[in-house]
Each structure stands twice: as structure tokens, then as C-alpha cells.
N, C-alpha and C positions, 0 to 999 in steps of 0.2 A: 708478366706478359699477358696480353689480351687473348681471349678465346679465338679471335680471328687469326692471330699470328700462329697460335699453337695448331689450329686446324690446317692452315696453309702449309706449315712445316711438316705435319704428318702426311698430308696428301703427296708431298714431294718424296717422302720416304717409302710410301707403300708401293708394292709391286702389284699393279692392276691385274696381272695374269693370275695371281693367287686368289682373286676375288671374282672375276668374270672369266670363265665359269666358276662356280663355287667349289672350293676345295673341301669344305665341310658339307658333305652331301649324303651322309648316312641318315635316313629318317629316324632310326632307333636312337642315334646319338643326339639328333636335334630335338627329340622329344624327351630325352632323359631328364629326370628330376634331380636337382642338387641334393646331396646327402643331408643337408640341414633342413630340408623342406619335408613336412609331414604330408600335407594335402597334395593331391594331384594338380597339375596345371588347369586353370579354368578354361583355357582354350588353346589350340595349337598356334604356333607362330605363322604369320603370313609371309609373303615373299620378301617384303622389306625387312622384317625382323630376322629372317634367315640371312639376308644380305648383311645386316648389322652384326650377326654372329661371326660371319666370315671376316668382316672388317676388324672386329674385336680380336679375333685370333691372329690376324696379320699384324695388327698394331702392337699386340703384346710382344711379338717377336722383334719389334723395333724399339721396345722399351717404353711404350706409351700405354698407360692403364687408366687414364682419366676418361670416365665414361661420357662426360659432357663433350669432350673433344672427339671421342670416337663416334658418338651419336651424330654430331654435327657433320663430320666427314662422311658418315654413312648416308645421311640425307643428301649431301652434295653429290656423291657418287651415284646414288640411285636416281637423282634428278637428271643426270647427264648420261645414264645408261641407255643403250639402244633398246628397241622393242624386243629384239630376239634375246638379248641378255636378260631382260626382265621376264620374258616368257619361261626361260629356264628356271628361274627362281619360283615363279608361280606354279609351274608343274611340280617342282620339288615340294612346294607348300601343300599342293593337293595330295601328294603321297603322304606327307606328315599328317595331314588332316584325316585321311582315311585310317592311318594307323592309330591316331588318337580316338577316332570313332570306335574302332574295334577294341581298343585297350580299356577305355573308360566308359563307353556307352553301350557296349555289347555289339555283337556281330550284326551288320546290316543297318544299324541305326544311324541316320545321317547326322553329321555334326551341326551345331548351331549355325544358322546363316551369318551370325555376327562374326564368325571366324574368318569369313572371306572379305570382310571390310578392310580397306587399306588403313594402315596405321600412319597417322600424320604427326611426327614429332613437333613439339611447339616451337622449336628453334629453327626448323627448316622443313618446308613441305617437299615431299617426294615429287618428282617431275611428272606432271600429267601429260598424256600424249594422245594422239589420234592416229589411226591407221586406215587403210582402205577396207579393213574388215570391220571397223567400228565407226559408224556414222554418229559420232558423239561430239559434243561441244568441248572446246578447249578453254580452260580458264587458268591463268597463271596468277596465283595468289601471292600477296606480299605480306610478310610478317617480320622482316628483319632489315635493319639498315646496314649498309656495307662499310661505314666508317669504322675505323679501329677503336674509336672512343664513342660508344653509343650512349646517348643521353635519352631521357624520357621524351624530350621535345622532338628529337629527330626520329626516335624509334616509332613513335605513334603519329608522325606527321602524315596527313592525308595526301596521298599522291593521286594525280589524275590518271585514271585508267582509260586506255584506248581500246576500242573494239573494231573489228572488221566482221560484219555479218555477211557470209558468203551464201548466195542463193543460186542454185542451179536450175534455170528455166529453159534449158536448151532443148529438152525433149529427146535428147540422144539416149540410146539404151545403155551404153557403157558409162561407168563412173568416170568423172574427170578429177584430176589432181589440181588443187589450188595451193600455191606456195607464196608466202610473204617473205620478201628478202629486202636487204638494205644495199644502198649504194652510197659511197662516200666520195664526193668529188675531190676532196682534199687529198685523197690517196688514190690517184688514178690507176696505179699498177697493182692494186689489190684485187683479190678474188671475192666476189659476192657469193655466198652459199645459202642454201635453203635454210630458212629459220623456223617459220611456223607453217606446218603442213596439214592439210586435210584432204580427204578424197570423198566425194559425195556423188550420188546418182541424181538423175533428173527429178526435180520436185523436192529435193532435200535442202536443208539449211544447216550451216555449221557456223559457230562463232569462234573467232580467234581474238585473244585479248592479252594485253601486257601492260606493265607499269614501267615508268622511267626511274626506277630506284635500285636496280641491281645490274652490275656489270661483271664481266669475266675477262680473264686473260688466259691464253691457251698456247700450249705447244702441240703441234700436230705433225702428221706425216701425210703427204699428198700421194695418192695412188690413182691410177687410171687403167681400167680394163679395156680390152679391145671391143669397140662398138658401144662403149658406155662413156658417160661423162665423168670427169675427174671428181674425186671425193677426198675430203680431208678426214682423217681418223684422229680424234683427239687423244693425245698421250698424257698430257698434264693439264689440269684446270685449277684455277685459283680465283677466289672472289676478289674483286678489285673495286677501287673507288676512283672517281674522276679526279684528275690532278695528281696521279701517282706515277712513279717510275718503277720498272721491273728489269731484272737482269737474268739472262740465261747463262748458266754455269755448267761445266762438266761435273758429273758425279764421280768422285774418286773411287767409289766402291764398285761401280760397274760402268757400262758403256752408255748409260742414259744421260739425260740432261735435267737440270733443276731450274725451276722458275722461282726467283727470290725477289721479294719486295725490297725496294731501296728507300732510304729516308728522304731522298730528294723529292721535291715537289715541282710540278710544272703548272701550266695554265689550267684553270678549273675545268675546261672542256676537252682535255687531252689525256690520253694514256700512252705512255712511252715504254717501249721494250728495247733493251740494249742487248746485243749478242756478245757476251764475253766468253763464249765457249770456243772450242778449237775447230768447229765445222759449221757449215751453213745449216740452217734449220727453218722450218715453217712455223710461224707464230701468228696469232690472231687475237681478236677480242670478241666479246659477245654481250648480250643483254639478257634480261630475264626471259628464259625460254631456250637459250642455247647460243652457240657461237654464230657469228654473222659475217665477219670480214677476216680474211687471212692475207698475209704477205708471204709469198713463197720464196724459199732459199735466201733468207736473210743472212748475209755474210758476216763472218766474225768481225768484231769492232765496228759494226754498223748498227744503226738504230731504226726502228720502225715507229713512226709517230702517227697515232690514230686520233684525228680530230673528230670528236663525237658530235657531229652534226649530220646525222644520216638522212638520206631520202628513203622513204618507204615505198616499195613497189609490190605489186601482186601480179602473178602470172597464172594462167590456166594451161594445163598440159594434158595431152592425151595419154601419156604413160605415167606410171608411178614415179614420184620424186623421192630419192633417198635423202636421209638426213645428212647435212653438211656436203651435199652435192653442189658443185659449182654451177650456178644458174647461167644458162645460155638463152638470151632473149630470142635468138633465131629459131629455136625449136619450140618456143611457146606458141600456142594457138592465138593468144593475145596477152598483152601485158599493159599495165598502166601505173602511173605514179599516184600515190595516195597523199593528198595534201589536206590536213585537217585545218579548217578555218580557225582563226584566233578568237572567235567570239563564243567559246565554250562548247563548240561542237566536238564530240569525242567518239562518234560512231560513223563509220563508213559502211554503208550498205552496198555491197558489190554484187551485181546481178549479171550472170552469164546467160546470154540469149543466142539463139541460132538464127542468123540473118544472112541472106545472100550466100548461102552455102559455106558459111564460116562462123566461128564462135567469136562473139564480141562481148567485151566487158563494159558495163555502165556502173556509175557510182552516184550515190546521193549521201549527203552528210546530215546527220541528226544529232540530237542529244540523248543520252541514256539517262532516264530519270528513275526515281525510286518507284517500283511497281505499286499499283493502287492497293493491292492486298496488304503489302508490307506497311504502307502508310496507315491503313485501318488498324492493323495489329499494333503499330506503334502508338497510335492515339488511344487505343483501348488500354494498353499497358500503362501509359501515363495517367489516364483517368483512374485506373485501379490503384496505382501507387498513391495518388492524391487522396483517394477515398480511404485506403487502409492506413496510411501513415500520416499524411499531412492534416487531414480534417480532424481525426481524434486528438492530435497534438494541440491544434489550435483551440479545440473545444475545451480540453483539459486545462490549458493555460488560462483561458478566459474564466473558467470556474474558480480556479485558485485565486485569480486576480480579484474576482468579485468577493470571495470569502475574506480576504485580508484587507480589503479596501476600507478605510475608516468611515464611520457613518457621517452623514451630513450634520452640521451644527444646527441646533434648534433655533428657530427664529424667535427673537425677543422683541416684544413691542415696548417701546419707550414712549411714555406720554410726554 
């Protein structure tokens, strides 16, 4: 069985409530050294590693001990965790780091700043995020192909990355929320939810970016509080490929539902979800960065067919937008459709301005090229490589060739 299949199976078995918030939350236990280990740990665990410990603990109770599977699932859960859930882990990591400082470095000595760096497992990057408290760029990295049979050709295929550079030139004192979302005309009764979000003040710039190489299927629960927009809370998530079918089943062990891949294939640009459970459910799909489209109350024995031909939209809002919030164009200050030209343009520079007492969005399309400094460094590296390796080899080869080359025959004059 493939790693993808084992990871999806484990995700369906795990109880998310035992991971968020963390059940293993004692700093002493999180910093404990295995009895076989002599030397103390080189650094304390960060938030993601503590999350992986909790996933490991929960996975062992389900009979799964393969660390490759556990680590892959940990990265997937971390990537789709909310900001508040991650902050709980980061706060716990700070407590562990302080304990580590007192235990191994002496009272009051701060730990190495390297301890606070995020750990990125090679098989799955933790989910980067931006909030209204951090005016930071968002980059969604790609390092894995979603097909169940990964080959070197597909794994390292270079995918086109798309960027939206958001520029706030309104001059308004308060920060504005910008949200990228998708609409699918082929599924008119679906809900579009907030996908990529950033909040920036006037004069600031933020970059949203994604690749077209990762897709998700999701089971969720729709909720709506008084005076607020509706929001979908993800219950089950699984990595998916285009052209696949999925089935919703009742879990015989509890009252939850399972999301199971089917061997059936559909058209290459479609993801199909069939409800074989005993009750209606909310299901949806997503791309790299999170879920994007949901169909509410999918009835038993019904199917939701998502044709992956999305329209990209961006809206600017006066209030903060929550993740997976249903996007309502009527409450947006302004919104517009993003259409990348087919001639290699992969950057949409969206500028918000204040004109005629309202916020207006404008867009220009460009190409994102390799920065000049990186080009210079690349050329320098190639020149150094040729100087150190290629030139000595060629010189040595020519020397040996001249040493063993037979002498020229002497000229003989014949009268």
C-alpha cells in the first residue's frame, strides 16, 4: 500500500479532539529524554514537533506506528490547523523552551534562537498563514505530487506558480482584509469560502501565492452565529487527485463519518464525492492553501461533482474575514475577477485605492522573473563549478593524452 493511502486511512481513524488542543501538554514530559539516550537534547521541540508527538500518541492507540505515515499526517493536520490552534502549540513550545533553558543552560540564559525556527518535514510543509496581527507574505510551497504512484518525473515537475500582490494605497487608517476565493460556475448551488486571506494597513504590501498541484476533499460542518456570516468547520480532510472518486461512509465505531477513496476514475478535471452514509453531510474540495468550495447538506445516495475549472476572485472587506467563511459579495467594499492571461503572465498586482468616497480595486498583470541577485549568484556558482571541476579535468586529460601520444615519424628523403 502506498504512503498516500496509509496517511488518508490514518487521518480518518484519528480523533481530532485528542490533538487540538494537545492532550500531551506537560512541559516536563515533552522535554523528557529517552532512557537509551545519554546526551541531553540539542534543542527543545517547537510547536510542530509537539503536535507530531500528540499525533504519534493518538496514532499508536489506533495501531499505527509507522513514523513516515505519522509524520506525513502530522504535517497535513498542522497545515490545516487554525491560527488559534497553532498558537496553543506555540505557547506550549515557549514553556518547554524556558524549561529547557533552565535545565540545560542555567537560570535566565535564553535558549538558542534556532529553537524557535519552524521545522519543515521534507515530505510535507506545515501550513503557512497570515493574520491581521502579522503583515507578512504568504507563500505556499510545493514539494509533493498528489498521485498515489509518484514517479521522479511527476514529483519534480515544475508547476506554474501564481501570485497576487496586494497593495493597500487607500490612505485609510484601519487595516483592510483582502480575501481570495473561488467560484465554480459548473456547481451553482455550492458555497464559496475564504481561501487565501491577509490583512494589511495603508502603504503595506502582501503576496498571496499558490500552485495548481495539490487538491483536497473535505467533510465539514456548517455553522452560523447571529450577526455573523456562515462558516464551515473542517472535520475530515484528505489529499486528492483530479479524476478521482470518494465515498462518505458511517463509522461503525462512533457517530462520525469516514471519507474513503474509490478505485473508480472520472474525467481528469473532476472530483466526485458520493454520500453512502445514513445522513446528510457537508462536503467540499480545496486546493493548496485550504478548502475553497462546499456543497451543503448532500443527501444520502447523492453525489457532488466538482468540475475543477475555478474562477479566481479577490475581495476587500472592512472587517476581518475568518477562514472557511462563506464569502458574500454584497458586504465587500469591492471585488473583482482575476483572469491571468495565457501568455505567461502569472502575477496579478491588485491595488486598493480610495476614490469618490469608496474603496476600488485595480489590477495589472505581469510576469514574476528570477531576481537579479539570484541570477548573479547562479552565474557565479556555475563559473566556480567550471573552474574547480571542469577546467582541471580537461587540463589533466590533455596532459595524459599528450604523454601517451606516439611520436611523429621521421621524414626520410629518398633520392
